[in-house]
ROVOKE-307778 format. One record per residue (C-alpha): x, y, z; residue in three letters. Coordinates in nm, 3 decimals, always signed. Layout:
<domis>
<east = X&north = Y&up = Z&rest = ALA>
...
</domis>
This chain:
<domis>
<east = -4.504&north = +0.545&up = +2.140&rest = MET>
<east = -4.441&north = +0.770&up = +2.456&rest = LYS>
<east = -4.203&north = +1.052&up = +2.456&rest = ARG>
<east = -3.905&north = +1.037&up = +2.730&rest = GLY>
<east = -3.858&north = +1.265&up = +2.999&rest = VAL>
<east = -3.642&north = +1.550&up = +2.940&rest = THR>
<east = -3.431&north = +1.820&up = +3.094&rest = ILE>
<east = -3.656&north = +2.045&up = +3.038&rest = LYS>
<east = -3.983&north = +1.857&up = +3.108&rest = ASP>
<east = -3.807&north = +1.896&up = +3.475&rest = ILE>
<east = -3.714&north = +2.242&up = +3.457&rest = ALA>
<east = -4.068&north = +2.298&up = +3.427&rest = ARG>
<east = -4.219&north = +2.116&up = +3.712&rest = LYS>
<east = -3.954&north = +2.267&up = +3.923&rest = LEU>
<east = -4.011&north = +2.639&up = +3.792&rest = ASN>
<east = -3.584&north = +2.652&up = +3.700&rest = MET>
<east = -3.382&north = +2.712&up = +3.409&rest = SER>
<east = -3.286&north = +2.404&up = +3.166&rest = VAL>
<east = -2.951&north = +2.535&up = +3.270&rest = SER>
<east = -2.977&north = +2.489&up = +3.665&rest = THR>
<east = -3.128&north = +2.118&up = +3.595&rest = VAL>
<east = -2.857&north = +2.027&up = +3.377&rest = SER>
<east = -2.580&north = +2.165&up = +3.626&rest = LYS>
<east = -2.756&north = +1.977&up = +3.919&rest = ALA>
<east = -2.751&north = +1.659&up = +3.721&rest = LEU>
<east = -2.381&north = +1.711&up = +3.640&rest = ASN>
<east = -2.312&north = +1.744&up = +4.026&rest = ASN>
<east = -2.194&north = +2.118&up = +3.942&rest = ASP>
<east = -2.058&north = +2.275&up = +4.269&rest = ALA>
<east = -2.201&north = +2.609&up = +4.184&rest = THR>
<east = -2.546&north = +2.453&up = +4.266&rest = ILE>
<east = -2.663&north = +2.483&up = +4.571&rest = SER>
<east = -2.706&north = +2.064&up = +4.772&rest = SER>
<east = -3.084&north = +2.162&up = +4.820&rest = LEU>
<east = -3.142&north = +2.277&up = +4.473&rest = THR>
<east = -2.948&north = +1.951&up = +4.341&rest = SER>
<east = -3.132&north = +1.704&up = +4.583&rest = GLU>
<east = -3.467&north = +1.829&up = +4.443&rest = ARG>
<east = -3.347&north = +1.783&up = +4.081&rest = VAL>
<east = -3.233&north = +1.450&up = +4.139&rest = LYS>
<east = -3.527&north = +1.346&up = +4.373&rest = ALA>
<east = -3.776&north = +1.419&up = +4.041&rest = LEU>
<east = -3.569&north = +1.305&up = +3.792&rest = ALA>
<east = -3.521&north = +0.980&up = +3.974&rest = ARG>
<east = -3.925&north = +0.948&up = +4.015&rest = GLU>
<east = -4.011&north = +1.055&up = +3.623&rest = LEU>
<east = -3.747&north = +0.781&up = +3.530&rest = ASN>
<east = -3.535&north = +1.069&up = +3.355&rest = TYR>
<east = -3.254&north = +0.912&up = +3.115&rest = VAL>
<east = -2.969&north = +1.143&up = +2.988&rest = PRO>
<east = -2.917&north = +1.183&up = +2.633&rest = ASN>
<east = -2.633&north = +1.056&up = +2.565&rest = GLU>
<east = -2.660&north = +1.142&up = +2.228&rest = ALA>
<east = -2.706&north = +1.453&up = +2.275&rest = ALA>
<east = -2.393&north = +1.484&up = +2.507&rest = ARG>
<east = -2.176&north = +1.332&up = +2.255&rest = HIS>
<east = -2.279&north = +1.549&up = +1.993&rest = PHE>
<east = -2.206&north = +1.867&up = +2.159&rest = LYS>
<east = -1.857&north = +1.691&up = +2.312&rest = LEU>
<east = -1.796&north = +1.575&up = +1.958&rest = ASN>
<east = -1.689&north = +1.230&up = +2.089&rest = ARG>
<east = -1.876&north = +0.906&up = +2.106&rest = THR>
<east = -1.713&north = +0.782&up = +2.392&rest = PHE>
<east = -1.605&north = +0.485&up = +2.182&rest = THR>
<east = -1.305&north = +0.294&up = +2.105&rest = LEU>
<east = -1.238&north = +0.087&up = +1.797&rest = GLY>
<east = -1.038&north = -0.260&up = +1.861&rest = LEU>
<east = -0.902&north = -0.451&up = +1.555&rest = ILE>
<east = -0.767&north = -0.789&up = +1.632&rest = VAL>
<east = -0.659&north = -1.108&up = +1.386&rest = PRO>
<east = -0.858&north = -1.361&up = +1.602&rest = ASP>
<east = -1.007&north = -1.348&up = +1.934&rest = ILE>
<east = -0.997&north = -1.681&up = +1.994&rest = LEU>
<east = -0.620&north = -1.615&up = +2.011&rest = ASP>
<east = -0.525&north = -1.586&up = +2.379&rest = GLN>
<east = -0.308&north = -1.300&up = +2.339&rest = TYR>
<east = -0.548&north = -1.111&up = +2.166&rest = TYR>
<east = -0.812&north = -1.218&up = +2.392&rest = ALA>
<east = -0.618&north = -1.080&up = +2.683&rest = PHE>
<east = -0.528&north = -0.771&up = +2.516&rest = ALA>
<east = -0.911&north = -0.698&up = +2.440&rest = ALA>
<east = -0.957&north = -0.727&up = +2.836&rest = ASN>
<east = -0.677&north = -0.490&up = +2.913&rest = GLY>
<east = -0.851&north = -0.228&up = +2.609&rest = VAL>
<east = -1.154&north = -0.259&up = +2.780&rest = GLU>
<east = -1.060&north = -0.280&up = +3.170&rest = ALA>
<east = -0.918&north = +0.100&up = +3.057&rest = ALA>
<east = -1.187&north = +0.193&up = +2.843&rest = ALA>
<east = -1.442&north = +0.111&up = +3.123&rest = GLU>
<east = -1.267&north = +0.347&up = +3.392&rest = GLU>
<east = -1.276&north = +0.605&up = +3.136&rest = LYS>
<east = -1.637&north = +0.573&up = +3.065&rest = GLY>
<east = -1.587&north = +0.461&up = +2.718&rest = TYR>
<east = -1.759&north = +0.152&up = +2.533&rest = HIS>
<east = -1.512&north = -0.075&up = +2.269&rest = VAL>
<east = -1.656&north = -0.163&up = +1.934&rest = MET>
<east = -1.448&north = -0.527&up = +1.881&rest = LEU>
<east = -1.371&north = -0.672&up = +1.536&rest = ALA>
<east = -1.172&north = -0.914&up = +1.382&rest = GLN>
<east = -0.984&north = -0.939&up = +1.071&rest = SER>
<east = -0.924&north = -1.277&up = +1.074&rest = ARG>
<east = -0.603&north = -1.181&up = +0.890&rest = GLU>
<east = -0.777&north = -1.052&up = +0.586&rest = ASP>
<east = -0.655&north = -0.737&up = +0.506&rest = GLU>
<east = -0.974&north = -0.649&up = +0.276&rest = GLN>
<east = -1.174&north = -0.731&up = +0.581&rest = LYS>
<east = -0.960&north = -0.539&up = +0.804&rest = GLU>
<east = -1.016&north = -0.258&up = +0.570&rest = GLU>
<east = -1.384&north = -0.320&up = +0.573&rest = ARG>
<east = -1.367&north = -0.264&up = +0.954&rest = ILE>
<east = -1.174&north = +0.048&up = +0.958&rest = ILE>
<east = -1.421&north = +0.221&up = +0.756&rest = ASP>
<east = -1.710&north = +0.091&up = +0.929&rest = LEU>
<east = -1.503&north = +0.269&up = +1.228&rest = MET>
<east = -1.486&north = +0.598&up = +1.070&rest = ILE>
<east = -1.859&north = +0.551&up = +0.993&rest = ARG>
<east = -1.954&north = +0.522&up = +1.372&rest = ASN>
<east = -1.713&north = +0.808&up = +1.424&rest = ARG>
<east = -1.517&north = +0.623&up = +1.706&rest = VAL>
<east = -1.254&north = +0.842&up = +1.879&rest = ASP>
<east = -0.967&north = +0.643&up = +1.847&rest = GLY>
<east = -0.835&north = +0.249&up = +1.736&rest = VAL>
<east = -0.629&north = +0.001&up = +1.902&rest = VAL>
<east = -0.571&north = -0.237&up = +1.592&rest = ALA>
<east = -0.318&north = -0.566&up = +1.607&rest = ALA>
<east = -0.278&north = -0.539&up = +1.235&rest = ILE>
<east = -0.293&north = -0.833&up = +0.979&rest = SER>
<east = +0.011&north = -1.038&up = +0.944&rest = LYS>
<east = +0.064&north = -0.927&up = +0.550&rest = THR>
<east = +0.002&north = -0.580&up = +0.572&rest = ARG>
<east = +0.273&north = -0.363&up = +0.471&rest = THR>
<east = +0.029&north = -0.089&up = +0.336&rest = ASP>
<east = -0.050&north = +0.114&up = +0.605&rest = MET>
<east = -0.275&north = +0.341&up = +0.409&rest = ALA>
<east = -0.614&north = +0.244&up = +0.558&rest = PRO>
<east = -0.491&north = +0.349&up = +0.924&rest = TYR>
<east = -0.326&north = +0.681&up = +0.765&rest = GLN>
<east = -0.628&north = +0.749&up = +0.659&rest = LYS>
<east = -0.811&north = +0.737&up = +1.018&rest = LEU>
<east = -0.512&north = +0.975&up = +1.089&rest = LEU>
<east = -0.612&north = +1.248&up = +0.868&rest = SER>
<east = -1.004&north = +1.273&up = +0.958&rest = ILE>
<east = -0.794&north = +1.304&up = +1.334&rest = GLY>
<east = -0.865&north = +0.958&up = +1.464&rest = ILE>
<east = -0.542&north = +0.822&up = +1.649&rest = PRO>
<east = -0.432&north = +0.459&up = +1.676&rest = VAL>
<east = -0.220&north = +0.286&up = +1.874&rest = VAL>
<east = -0.057&north = -0.057&up = +1.719&rest = CYS>
<east = -0.057&north = -0.319&up = +1.916&rest = ILE>
<east = +0.183&north = -0.663&up = +1.868&rest = GLY>
<east = +0.307&north = -0.623&up = +1.572&rest = ARG>
<east = +0.482&north = -0.313&up = +1.447&rest = GLU>
<east = +0.342&north = -0.110&up = +1.152&rest = PRO>
<east = +0.571&north = -0.040&up = +0.845&rest = SER>
<east = +0.571&north = +0.308&up = +0.857&rest = THR>
<east = +0.669&north = +0.515&up = +1.163&rest = PRO>
<east = +0.399&north = +0.765&up = +1.219&rest = GLU>
<east = +0.192&north = +0.536&up = +1.461&rest = PHE>
<east = +0.231&north = +0.456&up = +1.827&rest = ASP>
<east = +0.335&north = +0.109&up = +1.882&rest = PHE>
<east = +0.297&north = -0.117&up = +2.236&rest = VAL>
<east = +0.465&north = -0.437&up = +2.222&rest = SER>
<east = +0.669&north = -0.695&up = +2.426&rest = SER>
<east = +1.028&north = -0.670&up = +2.396&rest = ASP>
<east = +1.069&north = -0.919&up = +2.132&rest = ASN>
<east = +1.432&north = -0.940&up = +2.075&rest = MET>
<east = +1.473&north = -0.981&up = +2.466&rest = GLU>
<east = +1.209&north = -1.251&up = +2.445&rest = GLY>
<east = +1.365&north = -1.467&up = +2.173&rest = GLY>
<east = +1.718&north = -1.441&up = +2.372&rest = ARG>
<east = +1.533&north = -1.581&up = +2.704&rest = LEU>
<east = +1.381&north = -1.862&up = +2.510&rest = ALA>
<east = +1.694&north = -1.966&up = +2.310&rest = THR>
<east = +1.908&north = -1.916&up = +2.634&rest = ASP>
<east = +1.690&north = -2.147&up = +2.831&rest = PHE>
<east = +1.732&north = -2.432&up = +2.551&rest = LEU>
<east = +2.102&north = -2.370&up = +2.580&rest = ILE>
<east = +2.131&north = -2.388&up = +2.938&rest = ARG>
<east = +1.943&north = -2.692&up = +2.924&rest = GLN>
<east = +2.205&north = -2.868&up = +2.710&rest = GLY>
<east = +2.080&north = -2.812&up = +2.361&rest = HIS>
<east = +2.337&north = -2.697&up = +2.089&rest = ARG>
<east = +2.118&north = -2.786&up = +1.746&rest = HIS>
<east = +1.873&north = -2.538&up = +1.804&rest = ILE>
<east = +1.581&north = -2.465&up = +1.521&rest = ALA>
<east = +1.385&north = -2.166&up = +1.484&rest = HIS>
<east = +1.037&north = -2.186&up = +1.362&rest = LEU>
<east = +0.996&north = -1.783&up = +1.253&rest = ARG>
<east = +0.664&north = -1.556&up = +1.178&rest = GLY>
<east = +0.648&north = -1.457&up = +0.798&rest = PRO>
<east = +0.908&north = -1.211&up = +0.665&rest = GLU>
<east = +0.687&north = -0.972&up = +0.643&rest = GLU>
<east = +0.634&north = -0.960&up = +1.039&rest = MET>
<east = +0.890&north = -0.758&up = +1.220&rest = ARG>
<east = +0.802&north = -0.872&up = +1.514&rest = THR>
<east = +0.894&north = -1.196&up = +1.334&rest = GLY>
<east = +1.272&north = -1.037&up = +1.268&rest = ARG>
<east = +1.282&north = -0.936&up = +1.627&rest = ALA>
<east = +1.245&north = -1.286&up = +1.780&rest = ARG>
<east = +1.468&north = -1.419&up = +1.550&rest = TYR>
<east = +1.755&north = -1.171&up = +1.627&rest = GLU>
<east = +1.690&north = -1.260&up = +2.021&rest = GLY>
<east = +1.740&north = -1.616&up = +1.884&rest = TYR>
<east = +2.037&north = -1.514&up = +1.636&rest = ARG>
<east = +2.169&north = -1.323&up = +1.966&rest = LEU>
<east = +2.140&north = -1.631&up = +2.242&rest = ALA>
<east = +2.332&north = -1.857&up = +2.014&rest = LEU>
<east = +2.630&north = -1.572&up = +1.954&rest = GLU>
<east = +2.651&north = -1.512&up = +2.316&rest = GLN>
<east = +2.676&north = -1.894&up = +2.379&rest = HIS>
<east = +2.942&north = -1.934&up = +2.065&rest = GLY>
<east = +2.709&north = -2.223&up = +1.869&rest = ILE>
<east = +2.753&north = -2.152&up = +1.507&rest = PRO>
<east = +2.407&north = -2.030&up = +1.306&rest = LEU>
<east = +2.274&north = -2.321&up = +1.104&rest = ARG>
<east = +2.044&north = -2.129&up = +0.866&rest = GLU>
<east = +1.873&north = -2.512&up = +0.775&rest = GLU>
<east = +1.757&north = -2.486&up = +1.104&rest = LEU>
<east = +1.578&north = -2.174&up = +1.054&rest = VAL>
<east = +1.229&north = -2.214&up = +0.894&rest = GLU>
<east = +0.979&north = -1.940&up = +0.811&rest = VAL>
<east = +0.604&north = -2.073&up = +0.896&rest = VAL>
<east = +0.259&north = -1.936&up = +0.816&rest = ASP>
<east = +0.093&north = -2.022&up = +1.127&rest = PHE>
<east = -0.074&north = -2.349&up = +0.998&rest = THR>
<east = -0.024&north = -2.694&up = +1.143&rest = ARG>
<east = +0.007&north = -2.827&up = +0.792&rest = GLU>
<east = +0.297&north = -2.551&up = +0.730&rest = ASN>
<east = +0.456&north = -2.653&up = +1.126&rest = THR>
<east = +0.486&north = -3.004&up = +0.999&rest = GLU>
<east = +0.616&north = -2.946&up = +0.720&rest = ALA>
<east = +0.913&north = -2.790&up = +0.828&rest = ALA>
<east = +1.011&north = -2.992&up = +1.107&rest = LEU>
<east = +0.991&north = -3.293&up = +0.882&rest = ALA>
<east = +1.236&north = -3.149&up = +0.681&rest = ARG>
<east = +1.468&north = -3.067&up = +0.976&rest = MET>
<east = +1.438&north = -3.419&up = +1.134&rest = LEU>
<east = +1.565&north = -3.538&up = +0.802&rest = ALA>
<east = +1.898&north = -3.332&up = +0.844&rest = LEU>
<east = +2.193&north = -3.543&up = +0.893&rest = GLU>
<east = +2.231&north = -3.338&up = +1.181&rest = THR>
<east = +1.863&north = -3.288&up = +1.310&rest = PRO>
<east = +1.799&north = -3.027&up = +1.575&rest = PRO>
<east = +1.709&north = -3.135&up = +1.915&rest = THR>
<east = +1.522&north = -2.845&up = +2.000&rest = ALA>
<east = +1.296&north = -2.548&up = +1.862&rest = VAL>
<east = +1.214&north = -2.205&up = +1.955&rest = PHE>
<east = +0.884&north = -2.140&up = +1.782&rest = ALA>
<east = +0.735&north = -1.796&up = +1.684&rest = PHE>
<east = +0.446&north = -1.846&up = +1.949&rest = LYS>
<east = +0.346&north = -2.157&up = +2.140&rest = ASN>
<east = +0.020&north = -2.251&up = +1.865&rest = TYR>
<east = +0.345&north = -2.340&up = +1.670&rest = VAL>
<east = +0.489&north = -2.510&up = +1.925&rest = ALA>
<east = +0.171&north = -2.728&up = +2.048&rest = LEU>
<east = +0.177&north = -2.817&up = +1.676&rest = ASP>
<east = +0.496&north = -2.948&up = +1.661&rest = GLY>
<east = +0.424&north = -3.154&up = +1.983&rest = ILE>
<east = +0.137&north = -3.277&up = +1.777&rest = ALA>
<east = +0.370&north = -3.375&up = +1.505&rest = TYR>
<east = +0.632&north = -3.560&up = +1.732&rest = LEU>
<east = +0.349&north = -3.758&up = +1.885&rest = LYS>
<east = +0.240&north = -3.876&up = +1.517&rest = LYS>
<east = +0.539&north = -3.952&up = +1.353&rest = TYR>
<east = +0.779&north = -3.935&up = +1.600&rest = HIS>
<east = +0.705&north = -4.064&up = +1.962&rest = PRO>
<east = +1.009&north = -4.136&up = +2.051&rest = ALA>
<east = +1.156&north = -3.809&up = +2.081&rest = LEU>
<east = +0.883&north = -3.687&up = +2.304&rest = LEU>
<east = +1.102&north = -3.755&up = +2.619&rest = ASP>
<east = +1.401&north = -3.532&up = +2.512&rest = THR>
<east = +1.319&north = -3.298&up = +2.224&rest = PHE>
<east = +1.247&north = -2.993&up = +2.366&rest = ARG>
<east = +1.026&north = -2.659&up = +2.304&rest = PHE>
<east = +1.043&north = -2.281&up = +2.370&rest = THR>
<east = +0.772&north = -2.025&up = +2.245&rest = GLY>
<east = +0.583&north = -1.701&up = +2.316&rest = PHE>
<east = +0.276&north = -1.712&up = +2.477&rest = GLY>
<east = +0.184&north = -1.830&up = +2.838&rest = ASN>
<east = -0.156&north = -2.005&up = +2.772&rest = LEU>
<east = -0.349&north = -2.125&up = +3.040&rest = PRO>
<east = -0.401&north = -2.432&up = +2.877&rest = ILE>
<east = -0.059&north = -2.566&up = +2.908&rest = LEU>
<east = -0.079&north = -2.624&up = +3.306&rest = GLY>
<east = -0.325&north = -2.927&up = +3.190&rest = TYR>
<east = -0.143&north = -3.034&up = +2.914&rest = LEU>
<east = +0.107&north = -3.382&up = +2.964&rest = ASP>
<east = +0.327&north = -3.260&up = +2.669&rest = HIS>
<east = +0.415&north = -2.909&up = +2.622&rest = LYS>
<east = +0.701&north = -2.672&up = +2.586&rest = PRO>
<east = +0.932&north = -2.690&up = +2.833&rest = ALA>
<east = +0.931&north = -2.320&up = +2.916&rest = ALA>
<east = +0.697&north = -2.005&up = +2.745&rest = SER>
<east = +0.792&north = -1.676&up = +2.695&rest = ILE>
<east = +0.476&north = -1.397&up = +2.854&rest = GLU>
<east = +0.448&north = -1.141&up = +2.747&rest = GLU>
<east = +0.179&north = -0.949&up = +2.916&rest = GLY>
<east = -0.097&north = -0.865&up = +2.680&rest = SER>
<east = -0.358&north = -0.785&up = +2.932&rest = ARG>
<east = -0.091&north = -0.495&up = +3.033&rest = GLU>
<east = -0.011&north = -0.414&up = +2.645&rest = MET>
<east = -0.364&north = -0.348&up = +2.595&rest = GLY>
<east = -0.452&north = -0.133&up = +2.920&rest = LEU>
<east = -0.118&north = +0.041&up = +2.812&rest = GLU>
<east = -0.191&north = +0.099&up = +2.442&rest = ALA>
<east = -0.568&north = +0.205&up = +2.588&rest = ALA>
<east = -0.394&north = +0.473&up = +2.795&rest = MET>
<east = -0.177&north = +0.596&up = +2.510&rest = GLN>
<east = -0.506&north = +0.631&up = +2.324&rest = LEU>
<east = -0.660&north = +0.829&up = +2.573&rest = PHE>
<east = -0.362&north = +1.073&up = +2.609&rest = SER>
<east = -0.407&north = +1.119&up = +2.206&rest = ARG>
<east = -0.774&north = +1.192&up = +2.211&rest = ILE>
<east = -0.703&north = +1.444&up = +2.499&rest = SER>
<east = -0.459&north = +1.623&up = +2.288&rest = GLU>
<east = -0.517&north = +1.968&up = +2.137&rest = SER>
<east = -0.486&north = +1.982&up = +1.764&rest = GLU>
<east = -0.110&north = +2.040&up = +1.675&rest = GLY>
<east = +0.040&north = +1.839&up = +1.986&rest = GLU>
<east = +0.212&north = +1.523&up = +2.012&rest = GLY>
<east = +0.305&north = +1.469&up = +1.631&rest = GLN>
<east = +0.582&north = +1.206&up = +1.746&rest = LEU>
<east = +0.509&north = +0.854&up = +1.749&rest = ALA>
<east = +0.566&north = +0.673&up = +2.055&rest = ARG>
<east = +0.672&north = +0.335&up = +2.083&rest = SER>
<east = +0.707&north = +0.124&up = +2.439&rest = ILE>
<east = +0.864&north = -0.221&up = +2.497&rest = GLN>
<east = +0.673&north = -0.447&up = +2.782&rest = LEU>
<east = +0.950&north = -0.651&up = +2.964&rest = PRO>
<east = +0.869&north = -1.007&up = +2.912&rest = CYS>
<east = +0.963&north = -1.327&up = +3.144&rest = ARG>
<east = +1.051&north = -1.680&up = +3.091&rest = LEU>
<east = +0.794&north = -1.911&up = +3.269&rest = VAL>
<east = +0.906&north = -2.268&up = +3.302&rest = VAL>
<east = +0.703&north = -2.553&up = +3.275&rest = HIS>
<east = +0.914&north = -2.881&up = +3.260&rest = VAL>
</domis>
């Protein structure tokens, strides 16, 4: 197979030093415009392609970011990935994307793969049940910075970018109260998820602000499966004083709840109301949808996380040891 053209080949043909050719190709200001143009013209003529691997070796970087999400089909993570990729492209980086599928063992295999591929940093939405951050601590220990998004890590040494989950929970519940509902249920995320606890605190705070007692029987933990959501709603609707509205951890849970009402309680569809996190684009095409959504700005979250990661990558060793926690504001979007 024919060998590619190198900087040495160009230097030999032009009777220049390799250093001069390299500087000309990299727009070094110390090289005259005439020399620079001669070098670039010959490079184009010979179809010269820079050796990125050699450049990366010299700089001790691969110009690659790792991105770990639970499920790319979840539009929240799809938009976040879009933000990470946009920031990476602007900096001349590539993104290695992998899905954990909420499987901790798969997540750990992904981390090992990213270490072997020498990524410069990792943005991660940790799996929903993860409490042991040792695999991510391994990244930090070998000099690969990590920024967590969406789901708060259980240990404090990681940078973290999220929406203001407590305020979002308060806004979603406050909206239902102002619509006249007093018996509002909450389908909350798994107990291990700090995000779920923050949204629950927002729900509790809104009830308190309006003088509405918290009814523990109207709070159910769900695991995001349709069957689990249906079982929780069935129990609550069988109560002597059932709920008339639900604040759901996320709108995919709310949509499962609406589907349950369609099948088993169609008479409630016109009066029962849902709110949830995630202003999904598909909601605009549905006849039955949540009454309102919390817009989290996940693309902006991805952008911010990537910029935090670049800041860490550029820091000198020993700098910036304190973890940074950034909360982006939420917005209530009314649908009906």
